[in-house]
SEROFI-620544 format. One record per residue: x, y, z of N, C-alpha, C in turn. Coordinates in steps of 0.001 Angstrom, whole numbers, padded with zeros to 6 digits, always signed. Example, Ala and Ser with C-alpha at 12.3 -4.5 7.8 and 13.67 -1.06 7.14 Angstrom:
2
+013190-005690+007800+012300-004500+007800+013200-003300+007800/+012850-002250+007080+013670-001060+007140+012900+000030+007870/
This chain:
255
+002694-019828-040404+002806-018383-040580+001477-017708-040307/+001498-016546-039776+000279-015794-039538-000039-014966-040771/-001280-014512-040883-001729-013736-042037-001981-012291-041687/-001406-011827-040605-001639-010450-040195-000939-009490-041140/-001410-008276-041158-000780-007213-041945-000218-006180-041011/+000787-005467-041460+001400-004439-040619+000400-003326-040367/+000319-002794-039149-000641-001745-038823-000303-000449-039537/-001342+000281-039907-001137+001575-040545-000749+002609-039506/-000246+003744-039975+000129+004806-039051-001081+005325-038301/-002259+005299-038962-003485+005752-038289-003845+004804-037156/-003708+003474-037429-004002+002494-036379-003077+002670-035191/-001781+002888-035476-000819+003087-034398-001151+004330-033600/-001561+005385-034298-001882+006620-033597-003093+006426-032691/-004131+005747-033228-005328+005517-032418-005018+004653-031207/-004175+003626-031413-003839+002735-030302-003033+003459-029243/-002145+004336-029705-001268+005022-028758-001996+006085-027960/-003124+006591-028492-003818+007668-027803-004971+007181-026936/-005265+005884-026986-006333+005359-026141-005914+005379-024683/-006818+005751-023815-006526+005802-022389-006945+004504-021736/-006080+003966-020891-006388+002754-020151-007055+003157-018840/-008398+003084-018798-009137+003564-017625-009074+002581-016476/-008496+001395-016716-008409+000426-015628-007210+000666-014737/-006309+001551-015136-005130+001815-014309-005563+002515-013025/-004968+002101-011922-005337+002648-010633-004597+003934-010317/-003536+004218-011080-002796+005431-010821-002181+005952-012107/-001946+007212-012154-001308+007821-013301+000190+007812-013080/+000916+007243-014027+002352+007128-013873+003033+008356-014466/+003985+008901-013745+004742+010034-014233+005718+009580-015314/+005778+010331-016419+006657+009996-017516+007823+010963-017577/+008984+010432-017994+010116+011323-018201+010046+011877-019621/+011060+012627-020044+011005+013286-021347+011054+012297-022511/+011414+011041-022230+011443+010025-023271+010161+009178-023269/+009169+009564-022464+007923+008820-022422+007996+007558-021599/+008918+007502-020624+009066+006330-019775+008576+006626-018367/+008134+005592-017686+007736+005755-016295+008979+005944-015440/+008757+006225-014169+009877+006388-013258+010763+005152-013300/+012089+005315-013250+012987+004158-013348+012839+003210-012168/+013184+001946-012409+013143+000926-011366+014459+000956-010583/+014366+001087-009280+015557+001109-008435+016119-000301-008311/+017385-000458-008687+018037-001764-008626+018871-001892-007363/+019621-000845-007026+020496-000912-005860+020883+000493-005428/+021329+000618-004200+021897+001865-003688+023295+001550-003175/+024287+002164-003782+025676+001901-003423+026229+003046-002585/+027027+002704-001614+027603+003700-000725+029099+003484-000611/+029840+004570-000631+031286+004488-000504+031966+004210-001827/+033268+004377-001854+034061+004111-003046+034413+002636-003114/+033934+001950-004130+034162+000519-004303+033682-000272-003089/+032637+000216-002442+032076-000503-001312+032818-000332-000012/+033889+000479+000007+034662+000680+001229+033889+001582+002178/+033615+001115+003382+032888+001899+004371+033647+001942+005694/+034946+001763+005623+035794+001798+006808+035705+003172+007461/+035523+003220+008793+035370+004517+009460+036672+005308+009503/+037774+004671+009063+039032+005395+009021+039295+006057+007678/+038334+005975+006767+038506+006574+005443+038506+008092+005563/+039603+008727+005173+039703+010192+005258+039497+010869+003909/+039144+010098+002889+038987+010674+001550+037635+011346+001361/+036662+010975+002182+035318+011508+002012+034447+010659+001114/+035042+009678+000417+034253+008838-000476+033311+007914+000298/+033558+007739+001583+032670+006895+002366+031260+007445+002450/+031104+008752+002216+029783+009375+002251+029103+009362+000888/+029806+008886-000120+029264+008879-001473+028127+007881-001583/+027012+008300-002178+025868+007423-002413+025444+007530-003872/+025094+006402-004445+024655+006369-005839+023496+005397-005979/+022426+005839-006622+021284+004975-006882+021435+004355-008266/+021350+003044-008330+021456+002316-009587+020040+001988-010051/+019671+002480-011219+018309+002297-011711+018310+001684-013102/+017156+001122-013460+016917+000638-014812+015701+001381-015357/+015665+001652-016672+014537+002405-017241+013206+001724-016960/+012191+002536-016716+010858+002001-016480+010119+001735-017777/+008879+001309-017655+008012+001019-018791+007867+002243-019692/+008016+002043-021003+007811+003119-021972+006351+003146-022410/+005884+004318-022788+004519+004477-023255+004507+004662-024768/+003420+004252-025403+003279+004433-026844+003072+005913-027178/+003477+006270-028402+004158+005469-029422+005632+005301-029092/+006163+004095-029350+007561+003822-029054+008492+004463-030073/+007992+004640-031285+008788+005268-032337+009375+004266-033308/+009554+004706-034550+010154+003864-035579+009387+002571-035780/+010125+001482-035958+009508+000179-036172+009169-000522-034866/+009468+000101-033731+009253-000560-032440+007778-000888-032210/+006889+000051-032568+005455-000199-032378+004996-001398-033198/+005501-001509-034405+005090-002619-035269+005507-003963-034681/+006729-004038-034158+007201-005289-033564+006321-005695-032387/+006047-004753-031497+005237-005065-030316+003812-005425-030727/+003250-004709-031710+001898-005015-032167+001808-006423-032739/+002773-006808-033560+002774-008148-034153+002911-009206-033063/+003808-008976-032121+004000-009940-031037+002730-010074-030200/+002082-008968-029907+000827-009027-029154-000244-009797-029930/-000279-009621-031245-001253-010353-032062-000988-011846-032029/+000283-012231-032076+000632-013643-032020+000290-014246-030653/+000483-013462-029610+000127-013930-028264-001382-014154-028169/-002160-013199-028682-003618-013348-028681-004044-014577-029474/-003416-014796-030640-003782-015926-031495-003481-017257-030820/-002510-017263-029890-002165-018489-029168-003066-018712-027958/-004018-017808-027750-004932-017947-026625-004353-017532-025299/-003313-016698-025330-002664-016240-024113-002990-014777-023864/-002845-014356-022624-003013-012949-022281-001688-012232-022462/-001743-011083-023123-000525-010321-023378+000197-010000-022076/-000550-009634-021043+000055-009261-019765+000737-010433-019074/+000376-011665-019455+001022-012844-018876+002328-013182-019582/+002518-012637-020775+003708-012941-021569+004696-011784-021567/+004191-010571-021832+005050-009387-021876+004943-008656-020543/+006054-008567-019826+006059-007882-018538+006111-006368-018710/+006972-005895-019599+007054-004468-019894+007853-004263-021162/+007671-003085-021758+008404-002698-022964+009185-001433-022632/+010486-001454-022926+011350-000325-022593+012071+000142-023847/+011984+001444-024118+012776+002063-025175+013784+002976-024493/+015055+002658-024663+016108+003428-024001+017316+003490-024921/+017843+004696-025116+019005+004906-025995+018756+004351-027396/+017520+004574-027883+017117+004148-029224+017184+002636-029406/+017016+001896-028311+016978+000437-028376+015686-000069-027742/+015134-001133-028330+013889-001715-027854+014184-002976-027050/+013698-003005-025806+013817-004187-024952+012426-004631-024537/+012126-005899-024771+010836-006472-024381+011096-007492-023279/+010548-007224-022097+010701-008147-020972+009640-009249-021093/+010112-010493-021106+009244-011644-021312+009208-012500-020046/+008016-012973-019670+007907-013924-018560+008675-015188-018925/+009475-015682-017996+010435-016743-018335+009791-017995-018913/+008572-018338-018469+007955-019571-018941+007530-019490-020410/+007555-018281-020981+007120-018112-022373+008264-017758-023319/+009508-017751-022844+010609-017270-023682+010821-018142-024916/+010614-019459-024832+010862-020323-025981+009861-020052-027095/+008578-019979-026766+007588-019735-027811+007718-018340-028390/+008096-017361-027561+008311-016011-028084+009488-016001-029060/+010571-016690-028725+011710-016772-029640+011309-017443-030952/+010456-018449-030885+010001-019121-032104+009201-018157-032972/+008314-017386-032354+007568-016389-033126+008507-015347-033726/+009458-014883-032926+010381-013863-033410+011188-014369-034599/+011521-015650-034601+012302-016217-035702+011451-016517-036931/+010243-017067-036737+009495-017658-037847+008447-016754-038482/+007897-015803-037756+006834-014988-038344+007387-014143-039495/+006659-014087-040623+007180-013434-041814+007372-011935-041642/+006678-011323-040713+006822-009889-040497+007823-009559-039396/+008355-010574-038747+009385-010372-037725+010733-010879-038241/+010834-012174-038473+012020-012765-039088+013337-012365-038415/+013400-012547-037103+014661-012320-036392+015452-013631-036449/+016164-013791-037562+016841-015062-037805+018100-015240-036969/+018688-014137-036531+019992-014196-035869+019880-013887-034388/+020459-014758-033577+020554-014531-032138+022034-014387-031809/+022428-013241-031271+023831-012986-030967+024250-013546-029606/+023400-014373-029006+023766-015015-027747+023113-014356-026552/+023170-015054-025426+022571-014557-024193+023668-014034-023271/+023403-012917-022635+024289-012393-021594+023501-012353-020296/+024207-012313-019184+023542-012377-017887+024081-011307-016948/+023214-010838-016058+023569-009818-015077+022983-010223-013732/+023679-009843-012659+023223-010163-011308+022995-008867-010532/+021755-008662-010093+021398-007510-009262+020898-008041-007917/+021785-008267-006946+021385-008927-005703+020352-008162-004888/+020233-006847-005096+019266-006077-004313+017907-005969-004988/+017761-006484-006201+016468-006456-006876+015707-007729-006508/+015097-007716-005348+014522-008912-004754+013481-009563-005665/+013643-010855-005869+012738-011614-006717+013083-011554-008184/+013999-010661-008560+014412-010507-009960+015937-010321-010013/+016635-011068-009200+018075-010846-009045+018873-011177-010305/+018450-012165-011063+019194-012610-012239+018466-012213-013516/+019203-011607-014435+018639-011185-015725+019374-011906-016851/+018620-012367-017850+019191-012936-019072+018697-012112-020253/+019616-011726-021137+019271-010837-022254+019713-011465-023579/+018783-011515-024535+019084-012005-025874+018994-010854-026866/+020031-010659-027665+020032-009636-028708+019731-010325-030038/+018599-009957-030652+018166-010581-031905+018314-009595-033058/+018575-010153-034254+018716-009311-035443+017968-009951-036608/+017280-009113-037379+016567-009572-038563+017337-009157-039810/+017905-010154-040509+018544-009865-041786+017505-009460-042825/+016305-010040-042716+015249-009745-043679+014827-008290-043619/+014655-007760-042392+014113-006407-042226+015132-005406-041686/+016370-005854-041434+017423-004980-040888+016958-004285-039603/+016553-005103-038640+016038-004594-037365+016680-005347-036212/+016738-004692-035069+017253-005329-033860+016229-005206-032738/+016272-006148-031822+015415-006117-030646+016111-006916-029551/+015835-006563-028312+016392-007301-027176+015248-007924-026383/+015389-009208-026066+014458-009887-025165+015160-010064-023827/+014449-009765-022746+015053-009883-021422+014121-010678-020508/+014725-011556-019718+013994-012425-018799+014660-012339-017437/+013875-012334-016382+014433-012315-015031+013999-013564-014262/+014787-013909-013248+014416-014998-012358+015045-014732-010998/+014499-015303-009935+015038-015062-008593+016215-015954-008262/+017041-015489-007328+018147-016310-006824+017648-017642-006275/+016479-017611-005663+015957-018812-005023+015479-019861-006021/+015271-019468-007265+014811-020392-008313+015426-019955-009634/+016744-020154-009813+017453-019576-010958+017286-020365-012252/+016052-020649-012626+015784-021472-013807+015133-020646-014907/+015645-020794-016135+015061-020186-017335+015114-021248-018428/+014050-021425-019212+014100-022420-020293+015171-022088-021326/+015856-023110-021805+016858-022942-022852+016178-022645-024187/+016797-021787-025009+016268-021497-026348+017148-022124-027427/+017995-023085-027044+018876-023744-028013+018068-024452-029098/+016870-024922-028766+016033-025588-029773+015576-024615-030858/+015563-023330-030552+015170-022304-031532+016401-021682-032168/+017364-021328-031351+018622-020746-031822+019773-021642-031362/+020175-022620-032184+021227-023560-031758+022531-022883-031362/+022824-021722-031948+024059-021030-031615+024112-020507-030196/+022986-020563-029483+022953-020086-028102+023546-021102-027134/+023911-022269-027640+024445-023354-026811+025582-022874-025909/+026643-022352-026513+027816-021949-025729+027495-020777-024814/+026679-019840-025292+026371-018642-024498+025597-019009-023232/+024676-019958-023327+023940-020393-022139+024872-021104-021165/+025822-021862-021689+026810-022496-020810+027613-021433-020057/+028014-020382-020751+028786-019323-020103+027953-018609-019038/+026673-018308-019354+025812-017625-018390+025596-018479-017148/+025511-019801-017324+025407-020673-016148+026734-020720-015395/+027823-020862-016119+029142-020994-015513+029480-019786-014646/+029266-018599-015165+029710-017383-014489+028639-016720-013630/+027352-016955-013936+026275-016270-013207+025350-017206-012444/+025325-018477-012816+024505-019436-012078+023088-019588-012560/+022758-019087-013763+021420-019300-014318+021364-020703-014916/+020390-021487-014500+020216-022852-015004+019245-022810-016181/+019722-023164-017360+018886-023158-018557+018303-024550-018761/+017056-024705-018351+016384-026006-018420+016222-026439-019877/+016591-027687-020143+016471-028234-021488+017723-028075-022330/+018758-027431-021774+020015-027303-022512+020624-028690-022709/+021161-028986-023904+021653-030340-024165+022911-030719-023391/+023691-029735-022915+024946-030080-022228+025398-028886-021387/+024694-028620-020314+024972-027438-019498+026176-027704-018590/+027374-027472-019136+028612-027690-018399+029423-026397-018361/+030464-026390-017550+031320-025214-017442+031931-024866-018805/+032114-023567-019038+032735-023133-020286+034076-022460-020047/+034238-021778-018917+035473-021056-018611+036177-021616-017375/+035407-021975-016367+035984-022444-015114+036176-023961-015138/+037072-024478-014284+037242-025938-014198+035937-026622-013781/+035780-027864-014202+034538-028591-013937+034209-028685-012454/+035243-028717-011585+035013-028872-010156+034962-027535-009420/+034867-026425-010161+034847-025107-009518+033555-024930-008729/+033668-024309-007568+032500-024074-006716+032059-022624-006863/+030801-022409-007193+030264-021057-007298+030345-020499-008708/+029890-019252-008833+029779-018593-010133+030427-017219-010008/+031665-017073-010501+032530-015959-010119+032169-014569-010623/+031181-014409-011501+030814-013056-011912+029590-012511-011179/+029071-013279-010250+027986-012772-009421+028536-011731-008440/+027711-010776-008099+028172-009699-007214+028335-010157-005768/+027790-011304-005413+027964-011804-004054+029100-012826-003977/+029854-012965-005050+030982-013903-005045+032159-013261-004315/+032838-013979-003436+033938-013377-002669+035091-012943-003565/+035706-011805-003210+036859-011306-003948+038135-011823-003303/+038939-012502-004093+040203-013004-003565+040011-014195-002643/+041090-014575-001948+041043-015716-001056+040966-017039-001777/+041249-017033-003093+041173-018254-003882+042573-018838-004048/+042783-020133-003775+044117-020728-003964+044566-020583-005415/+045822-020175-005595+046388-020052-006931+046908-021411-007364/+046400-021924-008479+046797-023247-008928+048281-023283-009285/+048880-024394-009005+050268-024701-009335+051286-023976-008456/+050862-023005-007645+051831-022258-006850+051655-022478-005349/+050519-022999-004954+050293-023265-003552+050103-022025-002711/+049916-020852-003340+049729-019607-002607+048253-019218-002626/+047911-018200-001860+046542-017682-001865+046564-016186-002070/+045484-015683-002643+045315-014250-002820+044406-013768-001699/+044851-012857-000861+043984-012397+000228+042758-011676-000305/+041632-011753+000387+040445-011030-000048+040724-009539-000198/+040026-008928-001151+040304-007527-001485+040128-006590-000287/+039160-006887+000579+038891-005964+001690+039920-006091+002829/+040891-006996+002671+041944-007112+003691+043302-006670+003156/+043363-006311+001887+044644-005935+001301+045081-004528+001694/+044112-003685+002055+044433-002320+002439+043558-001909+003618/+044165-001381+004626+043432-000962+005820+043708+000511+006047/+042647+001293+006216+042812+002719+006506+043218+002889+007971/+044244+003658+008217+044733+003887+009582+044550+005354+009953/
């Protein structure tokens, strides 16, 4: 256990008002104190339909898909205390905060801390064991696929809850399609066993160190990971009937 004490409101205020003179540029903040959002994808057309015979006009529809950018201090509520304690634990371990925490995002009154994948296990251990954090409960990992976010296509998110302090926090880790590996946290939160199996089964994230990383929903011999956005729609043989479902983009043709 660490012997740190919770920071006072004066300490938080002083920390939040210090200027980082090493920054090479001033980042524009939105009304919630966040930097410009990160562009994930740009979608065109209705449900991806771009057929030149579309007379509905939806083919011209464009939508930018974004994720909230880095939030600036003060984060508000207990969020500053959580980040301060975590940063102190990182320093005590002889690590650089910037090597462990990629960014902190406050969005819709929820705190998300992006963690470098190689440090997720030790961060989970600190989150569970430190007396001022005590996030004893892990509600499992969920996964998302953003194929246009190059180098960060796969996201894994853990929702943690502290019964001791009645607090919630989300840890998020990214990895590329070309190297879809994230360390398993089953050694810290045993209940994550099934959730990591599901994230691998449906999204293709390989959780290194998992005791039994096998399919959870799909048959053992299934090829691919069907909830990824690059997974083909339809064209899959229907078991027991000998029929096939045509791909979605061939079921309807605009004339």
